[in-house]
C-alpha positions in Angstrom: -0.2 0.2 -0.1 1.2 3.0 -0.9 2.2 5.8 1.7 1.2 9.6 1.1 2.7 11.3 4.1 4.5 13.6 1.9 0.8 14.9 0.2 0.5 15.7 4.0 0.8 19.8 4.2 -1.0 20.5 0.7 -4.9 18.1 1.4 -5.3 18.3 5.1 -6.9 21.8 5.7 -9.4 20.2 2.7 -9.7 17.3 4.6 -9.7 19.1 8.6 -13.4 20.6 7.1 -15.0 17.2 5.7 -16.8 15.4 8.3 -16.9 12.0 7.7 -19.2 10.1 10.7 -21.6 7.6 9.8 -22.9 7.7 13.9 -24.0 10.7 15.8 -21.1 10.5 18.4 -21.9 12.2 21.7 -19.8 13.8 24.4 -18.6 15.9 22.3 -15.5 18.1 24.6 -15.4 15.2 26.6 -11.2 13.7 27.3 -10.7 11.0 25.4 -11.4 7.4 26.8 -8.7 5.3 27.5 -8.9 1.8 25.8 -8.8 -0.1 29.3 -5.9 -3.5 29.6 -8.2 -6.7 29.4 -6.6 -9.9 31.6 -5.1 -12.8 29.8 -6.8 -16.0 31.0 -4.2 -19.1 32.0 -5.9 -22.1 31.3 -4.8 -24.5 34.7 -4.6 -28.3 32.9 -1.3 -29.8 33.6 -2.8 -31.7 36.8 -5.3 -33.2 34.8 -2.9 -34.6 31.6 -0.2 -35.9 34.8 -3.6 -38.1 36.0 -4.6 -39.1 33.1 -0.2 -40.2 31.5 -1.1 -42.7 35.5 -3.7 -44.2 33.8 -1.9 -45.5 31.7 1.2 -46.9 33.2 0.4 -49.2 35.5 1.9 -51.9 33.4 0.2 -55.4 34.7 -1.2 -54.0 37.3 -4.1 -52.8 34.6 -5.3 -53.9 31.7 -5.8 -52.2 28.6 -9.1 -51.3 29.1 -8.7 -49.9 32.4 -5.8 -47.6 31.1 -7.5 -46.3 28.2 -10.4 -45.6 30.8 -8.3 -43.2 32.8 -6.6 -41.5 29.4 -10.2 -40.7 28.2 -11.0 -38.9 32.1 -7.5 -37.1 32.2 -8.9 -35.3 28.7 -12.5 -35.0 29.9 -11.2 -32.7 32.9 -8.5 -31.0 31.3 -11.2 -30.3 28.9 -13.2 -28.6 31.6 -10.9 -26.6 33.0 -10.0 -25.4 29.6 -10.6 -21.3 30.0 -12.8 -19.7 27.0 -10.6 -18.0 24.2 -10.3 -14.3 25.1 -11.9 -11.8 23.0 -10.3 -9.0 20.8 -10.9 -5.8 21.6 -12.0 -3.4 18.6 -11.9 0.3 20.3 -15.1 2.3 18.4 -17.4 5.4 18.2 -19.5 5.3 20.9 -23.2 4.5 19.7 -25.5 6.8 19.5 -28.0 5.2 17.3 -29.1 2.7 15.3 -25.9 1.8 13.5 -24.8 -1.2 12.1 -22.0 -2.4 15.2 -25.1 -1.4 17.9 -26.9 -4.5 16.7 -24.0 -6.2 15.7 -23.0 -6.1 19.7 -26.9 -6.4 21.0 -27.4 -9.4 19.2 -23.8 -11.2 20.4 -22.5 -11.1 15.9 -18.9 -10.0 16.5 -18.6 -12.1 20.3 -19.1 -14.7 18.3 -16.4 -13.9 15.7 -14.1 -13.1 18.8 -14.3 -9.9 18.9 -15.4 -7.9 22.1 -16.3 -3.7 21.1 -15.1 -0.8 23.7 -17.5 2.8 22.7 -15.2 5.4 22.6 -16.2 9.1 22.9 -13.7 11.3 20.7 -14.1 15.7 21.0 -16.1 17.7 19.1 -14.3 18.5 15.4 -12.4 14.8 15.2 -13.2 12.4 12.3 -12.8 9.2 13.3 -10.1 9.5 10.6 -7.7 11.2 12.7 -8.9 10.2 15.7 -7.1 6.2 14.7 -4.6 8.5 13.4 -4.7 9.7 17.2 -4.5 6.1 18.5 -7.8 6.9 20.1 -9.9 3.9 18.0 -9.3 1.1 15.8 -12.6 1.4 13.5 -13.2 3.7 10.9 -17.2 3.7 10.8 -17.6 5.9 7.9 -17.9 8.4 5.5 -18.3 7.7 1.4 -15.2 5.9 -0.2 -13.8 9.7 -1.2 -13.7 10.7 2.1 -11.2 8.1 2.5 -9.1 8.8 -0.4 -9.2 12.1 1.2 -7.7 10.6 4.2 -5.4 9.9 1.8 -4.0 12.5 0.2 -3.6 13.8 3.5 -1.1 11.8 5.1 -4.2 9.1 6.8 -3.6 5.5 5.6 -7.0 4.7 5.9 -8.7 1.5 4.2 -11.7 0.8 3.6 -13.1 -3.2 4.0 -16.8 -4.0 4.1 -19.5 -1.6 2.6 -22.4 0.0 5.2 -25.4 2.0 4.3 -26.9 2.5 0.6 -29.7 4.8 -1.5 -32.8 3.3 -1.4 -36.6 4.5 -3.4 -38.3 5.1 -0.1 -35.2 6.6 2.1 -33.3 8.6 -0.3 -29.3 9.5 0.6 -30.2 12.8 -0.3 -33.0 14.6 -1.6 -33.0 18.3 -2.4 -35.8 20.4 -1.2 -37.3 23.6 -2.4 -40.4 26.1 -0.8 -43.3 25.5 -2.7 -44.1 28.8 -4.1 -40.3 28.0 -5.1 -39.9 28.5 -9.6 -36.8 25.4 -9.9 -38.9 22.4 -10.5 -36.1 20.6 -11.1 -32.5 20.7 -10.9 -32.1 21.7 -14.4 -33.1 25.4 -13.6 -30.4 26.0 -11.5 -28.7 26.9 -14.9 -30.8 30.0 -15.3 -30.2 32.8 -13.1 -32.5 33.5 -10.7 -35.3 35.9 -11.4 -35.8 37.0 -7.7 -31.9 37.3 -7.5 -29.7 40.4 -8.0 -26.5 38.8 -9.0 -29.2 35.9 -11.0 -27.9 33.5 -7.8 -29.6 30.4 -6.6 -28.6 29.6 -2.3 -28.0 26.3 -2.4 -28.1 24.8 1.4 -25.6 22.0 2.3 -23.6 21.8 5.1 -20.3 20.6 3.5 -18.4 19.8 0.9 -18.2 15.9 0.6 -19.4 14.0 -2.7 -23.1 13.8 -2.3 -23.6 16.7 -1.2 -22.2 19.4 -3.6 -20.8 17.0 -5.4 -24.2 15.6 -6.8 -25.7 18.7 -8.8 -22.9 19.8 -10.2 -22.4 16.4 -11.9 -25.7 15.8 -12.5 -25.6 19.9 -14.2 -22.6 18.9 -16.1 -23.7 15.4 -17.3 -26.4 17.1 -19.0 -24.1 19.9 -20.2 -26.1 23.0 -18.6 -24.0 26.1 -17.1 -23.4 25.7 -12.7 -22.1 29.5 -13.0 -26.1 30.6 -10.7 -25.6 27.1 -8.1 -24.4 29.1 -5.6 -23.0 26.9 -2.0 -24.5 28.3 1.4 -22.5 26.2 4.4 -25.7 26.2 6.8 -26.2 23.2 9.4 -28.8 20.3 8.1 -31.0 21.0 11.0 -32.1 24.5 9.9 -32.0 24.4 6.4 -35.8 22.9 5.9 -36.5 26.2 8.0 -34.4 28.7 6.2 -36.8 27.4 2.7 -39.8 28.9 3.8 -37.8 31.7 5.7 -36.7 33.0 2.3 -33.2 32.8 3.0 -32.1 29.6 0.8 -33.9 28.4 -2.1 -32.7 24.6 -2.3 -31.2 22.6 -0.3 -29.8 19.7 0.0 -30.2 17.6 3.4 -29.6 13.6 4.2 -32.3 10.8 4.9 -32.3 11.9 8.6 -34.0 14.5 7.4 -37.0 13.1 5.6 -39.2 12.1 8.6 -39.6 16.1 9.3 -39.9 17.2 5.5 -42.0 14.6 4.9 -44.1 16.2 7.4 -44.0 20.0 6.2 -44.7 18.2 2.3 -47.4 17.2 4.0 -48.2 20.8 5.5 -47.9 22.6 2.0 -44.9 24.1 3.4 -42.2 22.5 1.1 -42.0 20.7 -2.0 -39.1 17.7 -3.0 -36.9 18.2 -6.5 -35.2 15.1 -7.0 -32.8 12.9 -4.6 -29.9 11.1 -5.3 -32.0 7.6 -6.1 -33.7 9.5 -8.6 -30.6 11.0 -9.9 -28.0 7.7 -10.1 -31.4 5.1 -9.6 -29.5 2.6 -7.9 -29.0 1.8 -3.8 -24.3 2.7 -4.7 -25.6 6.6 -5.0 -25.3 6.7 -0.8 -22.8 3.8 -0.6 -21.0 4.4 2.6 -18.1 2.1 3.6 -16.1 1.1 6.7 -13.5 0.3 7.5 -9.6 0.4 9.4 -6.4 1.9 9.2 -3.3 -0.2 7.2 -1.1 -0.8 9.6 -4.5 -2.3 12.0 -5.0 -4.3 9.1 -1.4 -6.3 8.9 -1.6 -6.2 12.7 -4.8 -8.5 12.1 -5.1 -10.4 8.8 -3.9 -13.7 10.2 -5.8 -14.0 13.3 -9.2 -12.6 12.1 -10.4 -9.5 13.3 -10.6 -8.5 10.4 -12.6 -10.6 8.7 -14.8 -11.5 11.3 -15.7 -7.8 11.8 -16.9 -8.1 8.5 -19.0 -11.1 8.5 -20.3 -9.4 12.3 -21.7 -6.2 9.8 -22.9 -8.0 7.6 -25.5 -10.0 9.6 -26.2 -7.4 11.3 -26.7 -5.5 8.3 -29.1 -8.2 7.0 -30.8 -8.2 10.3 -31.9 -4.2 10.0 -33.3 -4.7 6.2 -35.8 -6.4 8.4 -38.8 -4.1 9.4 -40.1 -6.2 12.4 -36.7 -6.1 13.4 -37.0 -2.3 12.8 -39.2 -1.9 15.2 -37.5 -4.0 18.0 -34.2 -1.6 17.5 -35.9 0.9 17.4 -37.7 0.3 20.9 -34.2 -1.0 22.0 -32.7 2.5 20.7 -35.6 4.8 22.7 -34.3 3.3 26.0 -30.8 3.4 25.2 -29.9 7.0 24.0 -33.5 8.8 25.1 -34.5 9.3 21.2 -37.5 10.3 19.5 -38.8 7.6 17.9 -40.6 10.0 15.7 -38.5 11.7 14.4 -35.7 8.3 13.2 -34.8 7.4 9.9 -33.9 3.9 9.1 -31.7 3.3 6.6 -31.1 0.7 3.9 -28.0 -1.0 4.3 -26.0 -3.0 1.1 -26.6 -7.3 1.6 -23.6 -7.6 -0.8 -20.5 -8.9 1.1 -17.8 -7.4 -0.7 -17.3 -3.8 -2.1 -18.5 -2.9 -5.1 -15.8 -2.1 -7.7 -17.8 -0.2 -10.5 -19.6 1.7 -7.2 -16.2 2.8 -6.0 -15.6 4.1 -9.4 -18.4 6.1 -9.6 -18.3 8.4 -7.0 -14.4 8.8 -8.2 -16.2 10.1 -11.5 -18.4 12.3 -10.1 -15.7 13.8 -7.6 -13.5 14.6 -10.2 -16.3 15.6 -12.5 -17.3 18.0 -9.7 -13.9 18.9 -9.0 -13.3 17.8 -5.4 -10.6 15.4 -6.4 -8.1 15.3 -9.5 -7.7 12.3 -11.8 -4.0 12.8 -11.2 -4.0 12.6 -7.7 -1.4 9.8 -6.8 -4.8 8.2 -4.6 -6.5 5.6 -7.7 -9.8 4.2 -6.7 -8.2 1.1 -5.6 -5.4 2.1 -3.6 -8.9 2.9 -1.4 -10.6 0.2 -0.3 -10.0 -4.3 -0.5 -11.9 -7.4 -0.7 -9.5 -9.3 0.9 -11.7 -9.7 3.7 -15.3 -10.1 2.2 -18.0 -11.4 4.0 -17.9 -14.7 4.1 -21.1 -15.9 5.8 -23.1 -18.8 4.6 -25.7 -18.6 7.2 -28.9 -17.9 5.6 -30.3 -14.9 5.5 -34.0 -15.7 7.3 -32.0 -17.1 9.8 -29.6 -14.3 10.7 -33.2 -12.3 10.2 -34.6 -14.5 13.1 -31.8 -14.0 15.7 -32.4 -12.4 19.2 -30.1 -11.7 21.8 -28.4 -14.6 23.9 
């Protein structure tokens, strides 16, 4: 794997501006939790083995049958005193909402793979990739593949090892909303001057500059040969964007699926309209593809002990389990109890049931980023540098069996 530390100075400032958290991290500003030391269990079977050996060394005084019986007795005692396999601790960001590793931990999927999750709270303003680089975390909970590319360009050797959330035709990864009285009827209209603005610009609300937020509309317009000169991106937190539309502070807003329940209510009340969505632009689940992984040194250290492979397997089972409607109701009950969340404001994501990371989808994400100017084909980091399918899930358990699982 390439080392891109020499590109760090060039890209650090751009990287720091990009938040790649796929889960909401609690405890902003708190001191970072230090991983607890685990004691190593010691197997004490020597006495049993000695007893078994004694049972078969009595010569003519014992028959062969008696000797075999003593040996069997010794083996049984040794097995009874053997300690269980020690779990390997993997540090993950503290979960404050429903996600794959929260569910996988609840259902014992990670324990089955010999993994114990330790949740670590990281401070505000730091991405999971940066936290892992500082030695605070092991697991990179998410973001899109282009975020992993930016991490590498900043000198952080982040590698995606398995997929996560995806888009759907009912819960859009990104949706674009306007005021009900807006002259905008499609993204195509952004190529024309805004008749209600002195400079002709459309104020486009975004909460960052990730590929799915600013990249998709630019890609859409460019792919149709339409002008982007009238698009003015306005950085604004998603929590206030929808209200800003009706207040006239924004002309169009791009928000993630977490805001869809709120948006649906505003549409029902005749306040907003949805113009389009990421699903309607691309027409498949990979429009919302997120990936998860580890830093390259962690992967190298655990290539042969089954930890990275086990994590991929447990994650796959959690994704399959979460796609079931009845299971989602159960997960919501757990989350209300564990996190105190408002169940009416929860928007369930769709999770891919692919065992591996789709190479064609990765190439398309880079294509969008190139057209939008967020990455360059001349960058030293290429699509194949950002992910590996070496640890693709090898789960053979049926989906029906996985869906039926309940906490032990």
